[in-house]
Structures are given as C-alpha cells and as structure tokens.
N, CA, C and O of each residue as an XYZ file, in Angstrom:
632
protein
N       0.845     -1.179      0.000
C       0.000      0.000      0.000
C       0.891      1.244      0.000
O       1.928      1.262      0.663
N       0.497      2.270     -0.732
C       1.196      3.554     -0.718
C       0.176      4.670     -0.485
O      -1.032      4.473     -0.621
N       0.691      5.832     -0.135
C      -0.129      7.031      0.012
C       0.345      8.025     -1.031
O       1.549      8.147     -1.255
N      -0.570      8.741     -1.677
C      -0.204      9.672     -2.741
C       0.070     11.066     -2.209
O      -0.598     11.549     -1.295
N       1.079     11.706     -2.810
C       1.399     13.115     -2.577
C       1.379     13.792     -3.937
O       2.046     13.332     -4.864
N       0.634     14.869     -4.071
C       0.601     15.633     -5.314
C       1.700     16.683     -5.304
O       2.027     17.246     -4.259
N       2.264     16.939     -6.471
C       3.335     17.925     -6.624
C       2.729     19.303     -6.850
O       1.828     19.469     -7.672
N       3.232     20.284     -6.116
C       2.817     21.679     -6.277
C       3.979     22.489     -6.829
O       5.138     22.125     -6.628
N       3.681     23.589     -7.526
C       4.768     24.485     -7.932
C       5.443     25.070     -6.687
O       4.784     25.342     -5.683
N       6.737     25.255     -6.763
C       7.496     25.824     -5.654
C       7.267     27.329     -5.612
O       7.463     28.023     -6.610
N       6.851     27.829     -4.451
C       6.754     29.275     -4.233
C       7.489     29.610     -2.945
O       7.616     28.768     -2.056
N       7.969     30.833     -2.851
C       8.688     31.262     -1.651
C       7.789     31.162     -0.423
O       8.250     30.759      0.645
N       6.521     31.520     -0.558
C       5.607     31.490      0.585
C       5.353     30.061      1.060
O       5.393     29.799      2.262
N       5.095     29.140      0.145
C       4.815     27.745      0.525
C       6.055     27.066      1.103
O       5.938     26.193      1.963
N       7.238     27.458      0.640
C       8.483     26.812      1.060
C       9.100     27.459      2.298
O      10.004     26.880      2.902
N       8.635     28.641      2.688
C       9.242     29.408      3.784
C       9.423     28.622      5.089
O      10.448     28.809      5.745
N       8.492     27.757      5.503
C       8.729     27.014      6.745
C       9.904     26.036      6.664
O      10.408     25.584      7.692
N      10.336     25.712      5.447
C      11.364     24.698      5.246
C      12.709     25.267      4.794
O      13.753     24.655      5.018
N      12.679     26.440      4.155
C      13.923     26.996      3.654
C      13.697     28.158      2.708
O      12.676     28.843      2.759
N      14.685     28.361      1.840
C      14.705     29.504      0.931
C      14.635     29.035     -0.517
O      15.215     28.009     -0.873
N      13.923     29.790     -1.347
C      13.919     29.559     -2.790
C      14.996     30.455     -3.385
O      15.040     31.654     -3.108
N      15.861     29.872     -4.201
C      16.967     30.615     -4.804
C      16.641     30.881     -6.266
O      16.630     29.966     -7.090
N      16.375     32.148     -6.576
C      16.083     32.513     -7.965
C      16.496     33.964     -8.191
O      16.930     34.660     -7.274
N      16.351     34.386     -9.409
C      16.708     35.763     -9.765
C      15.464     36.546    -10.182
O      15.514     37.362    -11.101
N      14.361     36.292     -9.505
C      13.129     37.035     -9.777
C      13.293     38.491     -9.350
O      14.016     38.792     -8.401
N      12.628     39.368    -10.047
C      12.657     40.783     -9.696
C      13.906     41.480    -10.192
O      14.690     40.924    -10.960
N      14.072     42.710     -9.736
C      15.236     43.501    -10.121
C      16.448     43.112     -9.286
O      16.306     42.753     -8.117
N      17.642     43.179     -9.877
C      18.847     42.893     -9.095
C      19.019     43.899     -7.962
O      18.531     45.027     -8.034
N      19.718     43.471     -6.920
C      20.029     44.358     -5.809
C      21.093     45.376     -6.196
O      21.097     46.505     -5.704
N      21.995     44.965     -7.084
C      23.072     45.833     -7.545
C      23.357     45.523     -9.005
O      23.145     44.406     -9.479
N      23.838     46.531     -9.699
C      24.373     46.346    -11.047
C      25.885     46.514    -10.928
O      26.366     47.535    -10.436
N      26.638     45.497    -11.386
C      28.088     45.482    -11.221
C      28.761     45.206    -12.559
O      28.088     45.095    -13.584
N      30.059     45.097    -12.552
C      30.851     44.785    -13.749
C      30.542     45.737    -14.905
O      30.169     45.326    -16.004
N      30.712     47.017    -14.611
C      30.513     48.073    -15.616
C      29.127     48.007    -16.242
O      28.962     48.265    -17.434
N      28.116     47.653    -15.415
C      26.740     47.631    -15.885
C      26.343     46.382    -16.648
O      25.255     46.335    -17.222
N      27.197     45.370    -16.669
C      26.935     44.172    -17.460
C      26.410     42.990    -16.646
O      26.158     41.919    -17.198
N      26.243     43.181    -15.333
C      25.845     42.056    -14.490
C      24.926     42.526    -13.375
O      25.219     43.505    -12.688
N      23.815     41.825    -13.199
C      22.928     42.086    -12.074
C      23.242     41.121    -10.944
O      23.329     39.911    -11.157
N      23.410     41.654     -9.746
C      23.722     40.831     -8.572
C      22.484     40.740     -7.681
O      21.894     41.756     -7.314
N      22.100     39.513     -7.342
C      20.965     39.241     -6.469
C      21.534     38.747     -5.141
O      21.933     37.588     -5.024
N      21.568     39.619     -4.153
C      22.275     39.364     -2.899
C      21.493     38.515     -1.907
O      20.264     38.555     -1.845
N      22.246     37.752     -1.140
C      21.791     37.119      0.092
C      20.469     36.382     -0.070
O      19.510     36.654      0.652
N      20.418     35.458     -1.010
C      19.187     34.737     -1.328
C      18.899     33.573     -0.392
O      17.797     33.025     -0.428
N      19.859     33.176      0.450
C      19.645     32.042      1.342
C      20.330     32.269      2.680
O      21.343     32.962      2.776
N      19.751     31.669      3.701
C      20.327     31.721      5.040
C      21.209     30.484      5.224
O      20.712     29.404      5.541
N      22.518     30.649      5.023
C      23.459     29.563      5.261
C      23.734     29.544      6.756
O      24.179     30.542      7.324
N      23.470     28.410      7.392
C      23.531     28.308      8.840
C      24.160     26.971      9.193
O      23.585     25.918      8.915
N      25.353     27.007      9.813
C      25.961     25.730     10.180
C      26.942     25.886     11.323
O      27.482     26.963     11.578
N      27.154     24.754     12.008
C      28.222     24.634     12.992
C      29.418     24.083     12.236
O      29.356     22.962     11.732
N      30.497     24.831     12.143
C      31.678     24.338     11.446
C      31.892     25.038     10.120
O      31.471     26.179      9.925
N      32.543     24.347      9.224
C      32.958     24.911      7.945
C      31.915     24.661      6.859
O      31.334     23.579      6.774
N      31.689     25.677      6.033
C      30.793     25.566      4.886
C      31.620     25.144      3.681
O      32.698     25.688      3.443
N      31.126     24.190      2.929
C      31.802     23.730      1.727
C      30.899     23.843      0.520
O      29.674     23.861      0.641
N      31.517     23.920     -0.649
C      30.780     23.883     -1.916
C      31.190     22.591     -2.601
O      32.362     22.394     -2.923
N      30.227     21.719     -2.822
C      30.469     20.417     -3.429
C      29.669     20.304     -4.715
O      28.753     21.090     -4.953
N      30.010     19.336     -5.536
C      29.232     19.006     -6.723
C      28.642     17.619     -6.528
O      29.344     16.687     -6.134
N      27.354     17.486     -6.806
C      26.664     16.200     -6.735
C      26.170     15.868     -8.138
O      25.628     16.734     -8.825
N      26.349     14.643     -8.560
C      25.741     14.163     -9.802
C      24.773     13.056     -9.421
O      25.190     11.965     -9.033
N      23.494     13.334     -9.530
C      22.455     12.408     -9.105
C      21.812     11.739    -10.312
O      21.650     12.354    -11.366
N      21.454     10.488    -10.146
C      20.732      9.781    -11.201
C      19.351     10.393    -11.357
O      18.731     10.813    -10.380
N      18.876     10.439    -12.598
C      17.541     10.962    -12.866
C      16.495     10.003    -12.306
O      16.696      8.789    -12.293
N      15.398     10.553    -11.854
C      14.280      9.772    -11.315
C      13.078      9.965    -12.227
O      13.071     10.838    -13.095
N      12.079      9.150    -12.019
C      10.860      9.218    -12.827
C       9.646      9.326    -11.920
O       9.657      8.893    -10.768
N       8.605      9.916    -12.478
C       7.314      9.960    -11.792
C       6.451      8.809    -12.300
O       6.559      8.472    -13.479
N       5.616      8.198    -11.497
C       5.519      8.480    -10.070
C       6.781      8.050     -9.344
O       7.433      7.074     -9.717
N       7.112      8.797     -8.301
C       8.328      8.566     -7.524
C       7.941      7.964     -6.175
O       7.026      8.462     -5.521
N       8.609      6.924     -5.761
C       8.350      6.299     -4.466
C       9.227      6.945     -3.408
O      10.455      6.907     -3.492
N       8.582      7.541     -2.409
C       9.271      8.166     -1.289
C       9.199      7.213     -0.107
O       8.132      7.009      0.472
N      10.333      6.633      0.246
C      10.356      5.718      1.383
C      11.274      6.197      2.503
O      11.371      5.553      3.548
N      11.959      7.344      2.284
C      12.908      7.829      3.275
C      13.061      9.343      3.147
O      13.025      9.898      2.048
N      13.230      9.990      4.284
C      13.629     11.402      4.324
C      14.841     11.510      5.236
O      15.118     10.619      6.040
N      15.557     12.620      5.094
C      16.740     12.850      5.913
C      16.744     14.292      6.390
O      15.991     15.131      5.894
N      17.608     14.565      7.364
C      17.806     15.948      7.801
C      19.231     16.099      8.301
O      19.920     15.125      8.604
N      19.650     17.370      8.377
C      21.013     17.707      8.759
C      20.954     18.635      9.974
O      20.712     19.833      9.823
N      21.174     18.097     11.176
C      21.019     18.906     12.393
C      22.115     19.950     12.601
O      21.939     20.874     13.395
N      23.244     19.817     11.898
C      24.354     20.742     12.126
C      24.469     21.840     11.069
O      25.377     22.668     11.138
N      23.555     21.856     10.090
C      23.658     22.916      9.105
C      22.613     22.864      8.013
O      21.985     21.833      7.775
N      22.441     23.984      7.360
C      21.550     24.088      6.209
C      22.174     23.383      5.007
O      23.351     23.022      5.035
N      21.382     23.188      3.951
C      21.890     22.541      2.742
C      21.185     23.135      1.526
O      19.957     23.123      1.440
N      21.977     23.656      0.586
C      21.435     24.262     -0.632
C      21.723     23.369     -1.829
O      22.828     22.846     -1.972
N      20.718     23.196     -2.694
C      20.850     22.497     -3.971
C      20.663     23.530     -5.082
O      19.611     24.162     -5.178
N      21.678     23.696     -5.909
C      21.631     24.657     -7.012
C      21.911     23.905     -8.300
O      23.038     23.458     -8.519
N      20.897     23.753     -9.167
C      21.108     22.977    -10.393
C      22.112     23.679    -11.308
O      22.137     24.907    -11.395
N      22.924     22.894    -11.977
C      23.887     23.452    -12.922
C      23.349     23.300    -14.341
O      24.107     23.134    -15.296
N      22.030     23.362    -14.457
C      21.317     23.346    -15.734
C      20.020     24.114    -15.514
O      19.732     24.546    -14.398
N      19.261     24.279    -16.545
C      17.981     24.975    -16.437
C      16.828     23.994    -16.258
O      15.681     24.321    -16.564
N      17.123     22.803    -15.766
C      16.096     21.782    -15.599
C      15.466     21.852    -14.215
O      16.176     21.937    -13.213
N      14.126     21.816    -14.150
C      13.482     21.771    -12.842
C      13.773     20.433    -12.151
O      14.156     19.456    -12.793
N      13.582     20.415    -10.833
C      13.760     19.170    -10.091
C      12.720     19.082     -8.986
O      12.115     20.082     -8.599
N      12.525     17.872     -8.489
C      11.546     17.590     -7.457
C      12.149     17.895     -6.091
O      13.284     17.509     -5.807
N      11.388     18.588     -5.247
C      11.811     18.920     -3.887
C      10.759     18.366     -2.934
O       9.575     18.682     -3.042
N      11.209     17.537     -2.005
C      10.299     16.954     -1.021
C      10.753     17.405      0.362
O      11.935     17.326      0.694
N       9.806     17.876      1.160
C      10.070     18.283      2.535
C       9.032     17.634      3.435
O       7.982     17.192      2.969
N       9.328     17.579      4.716
C       8.362     17.047      5.680
C       8.399     17.905      6.933
O       9.447     18.408      7.338
N       7.230     18.058      7.532
C       7.158     18.846      8.759
C       7.658     18.021      9.945
O       8.118     16.892      9.773
N       7.567     18.580     11.126
C       8.072     17.906     12.330
C       7.354     16.589     12.596
O       7.907     15.700     13.242
N       6.121     16.458     12.099
C       5.359     15.213     12.244
C       5.639     14.229     11.113
O       4.984     13.192     11.008
N       6.625     14.562     10.259
C       7.038     13.727      9.127
C       5.938     13.542      8.092
O       5.827     12.484      7.472
N       5.121     14.585      7.910
C       4.119     14.597      6.844
C       4.754     15.291      5.643
O       5.043     16.486      5.701
N       4.978     14.545      4.541
C       5.716     15.130      3.417
C       4.847     15.978      2.488
O       3.632     15.805      2.390
N       5.534     16.906      1.809
C       4.969     17.713      0.734
C       5.948     17.671     -0.420
O       7.150     17.512     -0.212
N       5.442     17.812     -1.640
C       6.305     17.772     -2.820
C       6.112     19.037     -3.647
O       4.994     19.520     -3.824
N       7.235     19.565     -4.152
C       7.240     20.768     -4.982
C       8.085     20.495     -6.220
O       8.954     19.623     -6.219
N       7.817     21.251     -7.266
C       8.665     21.225     -8.457
C       9.218     22.637     -8.637
O       8.476     23.616     -8.566
N      10.516     22.733     -8.869
C      11.140     24.037     -9.055
C      10.845     24.560    -10.460
O      10.450     23.802    -11.345
N      11.037     25.838    -10.649
C      11.031     26.435    -11.987
C      12.405     26.155    -12.607
O      13.356     25.874    -11.879
N      12.523     26.227    -13.921
C      13.834     25.999    -14.549
C      14.908     26.926    -13.979
O      14.715     28.139    -13.894
N      16.037     26.341    -13.591
C      17.165     27.096    -13.065
C      17.054     27.527    -11.619
O      17.965     28.172    -11.101
N      15.974     27.192    -10.958
C      15.741     27.610     -9.582
C      16.389     26.614     -8.619
O      16.384     25.409     -8.875
N      16.942     27.110     -7.521
C      17.523     26.273     -6.493
C      16.780     26.437     -5.182
O      15.863     27.250     -5.068
N      17.191     25.649     -4.189
C      16.571     25.725     -2.865
C      17.646     25.610     -1.789
O      18.741     25.105     -2.034
N      17.312     26.083     -0.612
C      18.167     25.938      0.562
C      17.296     25.428      1.695
O      16.383     26.125      2.139
N      17.571     24.199      2.177
C      16.858     23.662      3.332
C      17.453     24.262      4.596
O      18.673     24.284      4.763
N      16.595     24.747      5.486
C      17.079     25.216      6.776
C      17.604     24.039      7.598
O      17.243     22.887      7.361
N      18.431     24.344      8.534
C      18.999     23.335      9.443
C      17.880     22.508     10.086
O      16.894     23.055     10.580
N      18.053     21.174     10.071
C      17.135     20.284     10.766
C      15.831     19.980     10.050
O      14.966     19.316     10.620
N      15.662     20.442      8.821
C      14.417     20.197      8.082
C      14.469     18.811      7.427
O      15.431     18.476      6.736
N      13.423     18.017      7.654
C      13.319     16.729      6.978
C      13.080     16.967      5.497
O      12.245     17.787      5.117
N      13.827     16.237      4.654
C      13.678     16.413      3.208
C      14.032     15.128      2.472
O      14.735     14.259      2.988
N      13.525     15.041      1.255
C      13.876     13.913      0.397
C      15.272     14.093     -0.168
O      15.887     15.149     -0.021
N      15.756     13.056     -0.811
C      17.078     13.123     -1.433
C      17.008     13.956     -2.714
O      15.921     14.266     -3.202
N      18.138     14.303     -3.236
C      18.225     15.065     -4.484
C      17.516     14.273     -5.586
O      17.852     13.116     -5.840
N      16.530     14.906     -6.242
C      15.642     14.183     -7.151
C      15.459     14.926     -8.480
O      14.410     15.528     -8.711
N      16.473     14.886     -9.356
C      16.288     15.479    -10.679
C      15.402     14.584    -11.544
O      15.495     13.358    -11.484
N      14.551     15.203    -12.339
C      13.649     14.451    -13.218
C      14.110     14.478    -14.672
O      13.761     13.593    -15.453
N      14.896     15.493    -15.036
C      15.427     15.625    -16.400
C      16.802     16.271    -16.309
O      17.210     16.723    -15.239
N      17.507     16.316    -17.416
C      18.768     17.047    -17.473
C      19.957     16.217    -17.065
O      19.947     14.990    -17.172
N      20.997     16.906    -16.590
C      22.273     16.268    -16.290
C      22.337     15.653    -14.898
O      23.147     14.759    -14.655
N      21.501     16.116    -13.990
C      21.569     15.664    -12.604
C      22.729     16.273    -11.828
O      23.036     15.825    -10.724
N      23.385     17.302    -12.400
C      24.545     17.925    -11.768
C      24.103     19.158    -10.976
O      23.411     20.034    -11.496
N      24.520     19.206     -9.700
C      24.131     20.281     -8.792
C      25.339     20.774     -8.016
O      26.223     19.991     -7.669
N      25.375     22.072     -7.745
C      26.270     22.618     -6.734
C      25.518     22.513     -5.411
O      24.340     22.861     -5.325
N      26.209     22.030     -4.387
C      25.602     21.867     -3.071
C      26.454     22.640     -2.073
O      27.668     22.457     -1.990
N      25.796     23.496     -1.328
C      26.469     24.294     -0.299
C      25.946     23.820      1.040
O      24.765     23.974      1.354
N      26.849     23.236      1.832
C      26.444     22.731      3.141
C      27.638     22.570      4.055
O      28.769     22.884      3.682
N      27.384     22.085      5.240
C      28.424     21.870      6.229
C      29.272     20.671      5.826
O      28.751     19.637      5.408
N      30.578     20.824      5.957
C      31.500     19.719      5.697
C      32.349     19.500      6.947
O      32.539     20.419      7.744
N      32.854     18.287      7.113
C      33.726     18.004      8.243
C      33.177     16.927      9.137
O      32.185     16.271      8.821
N      33.843     16.756     10.267
C      33.496     15.718     11.222
C      32.185     16.034     11.928
O      31.706     17.168     11.916
N      31.626     15.010     12.536
C      30.385     15.170     13.295
C      29.238     14.474     12.599
O      29.280     14.238     11.391
N      28.215     14.147     13.365
C      27.046     13.448     12.828
C      26.044     14.482     12.315
O      25.285     15.064     13.090
N      26.053     14.701     11.006
C      25.181     15.704     10.399
C      24.146     15.070      9.479
O      23.642     15.732      8.571
N      23.826     13.819      9.693
C      22.823     13.141      8.874
C      21.981     12.234      9.753
O      22.492     11.354     10.447
N      20.664     12.475      9.704
C      19.692     11.582     10.332
C      18.722     11.145      9.245
O      18.328     11.954      8.404
N      18.336      9.885      9.254
C      17.399      9.359      8.260
C      16.169      8.788      8.945
O      16.245      8.264     10.056
N      15.034      8.897      8.264
C      13.787      8.291      8.730
C      13.208      7.467      7.588
O      12.971      7.985      6.497
N      12.983      6.185      7.843
C      12.366      5.277      6.871
C      10.865      5.242      7.146
O      10.447      5.008      8.280
N      10.049      5.474      6.111
C       8.601      5.363      6.257
C       8.206      3.881      6.230
O       8.676      3.129      5.377
N       7.357      3.471      7.147
C       6.891      2.084      7.131
C       5.950      1.854      5.953
O       5.931      0.769      5.373
N       5.176      2.870      5.601
C       4.343      2.835      4.399
C       4.849      3.928      3.475
O       4.768      5.106      3.823
N       5.371      3.569      2.300
C       5.924      4.602      1.416
C       4.832      5.502      0.835
O       3.643      5.184      0.849
N       5.295      6.626      0.331
C       4.436      7.559     -0.382
C       4.726      7.449     -1.876
O       5.827      7.077     -2.283
N       3.720      7.778     -2.683
C       3.882      7.834     -4.142
C       3.689      9.281     -4.544
O       2.616      9.848     -4.342
N       4.730      9.887     -5.116
C       4.686     11.296     -5.504
C       4.250     11.357     -6.965
O       4.867     10.754     -7.843
N       3.152     12.114     -7.203
C       2.538     12.157     -8.537
C       2.196     13.588     -8.921
O       2.053     14.465     -8.068
N       2.068     13.803    -10.235
C       1.445     15.019    -10.735
C      -0.049     14.790    -10.693
O      -0.534     13.820    -11.274
N      -0.775     15.634    -10.037
C      -2.242     15.518     -9.961
C      -2.810     16.375    -11.074
O      -3.132     17.545    -10.865
N      -2.934     15.790    -12.260
C      -3.356     16.562    -13.446
C      -4.828     16.516    -13.670
O      -5.327     17.115    -14.623
C-alpha cells in the first residue's frame, strides 16, 4: 500500500517554513561589472556549525511516479541544492510530524533547506543531474534518516 502526494509548484511562501527559494526574480540588488551584471544578494540563510563547503553532486535521474520511502535531515547545518542546468527538479520536505509535501522548481531555480528540516534526497527528473551543493562539511554526525513504514507515491495531480 502507498499514500499519494501531489506535486505543487514551488513558491517562496509555501516553502518558507522549510527553507529559501533561490532565484533571480525581480530587479537585481546591484548592477556590477561596468553595468553588465545584475547581482541578487543574500538569497539564502546559510547556517551551520563548522565549515561551509561547496560540493558538486551528480544524481541519477528519477521518474514519476516517484516512491518516497525515506527522508533525511542535517542537524548541524543548512543545505542548498543549485542545479547546474535549467532543468526543474523535485523537492520533497516534511514537517516535524514527518508529513511530506512535494514541490517542483522552476527551470534554473535552487533551494536551501534550513537546518534540521526533513527532506527527500536530491531528485532530478530531467537534465544532467549535476548540482552545486552548499552545506556543512567536516566531522560530526550531520545526517539523520527516517524510513517510512508505508511509502508515499509522488505524482502530478493533473
């Protein structure tokens, strides 16, 4: 038996309890490089105990419907996923009661999970599966996992 979760478009308001949406919507905060570049400042709250690292992840592509049987969280720091392509990806989060929600990003949009937020694994649906990841690196237990006894099925509710 599975339980269904419908995918919603990612919005800053819907995602706010879980983290930050990283995009270049609106006007830039500054124009730099002799007027040739718009800078969008401070789009995410990077929060960690220890050193922040920038890593590259290459994840296998997934398909819908997607079976969600596990979520994880990082108690020692936030974690940002920034796609290195213009392909949207699936974002799954869960509240403190481990009730999951699913979102789909806009093309080129990234996310930053706040510290301690339950979330699904990196889930690209198309493209290269290559992401820049900004999170805590180093020693210490910064990964907790929860296995669902009854998995969820993530679907587009069309």
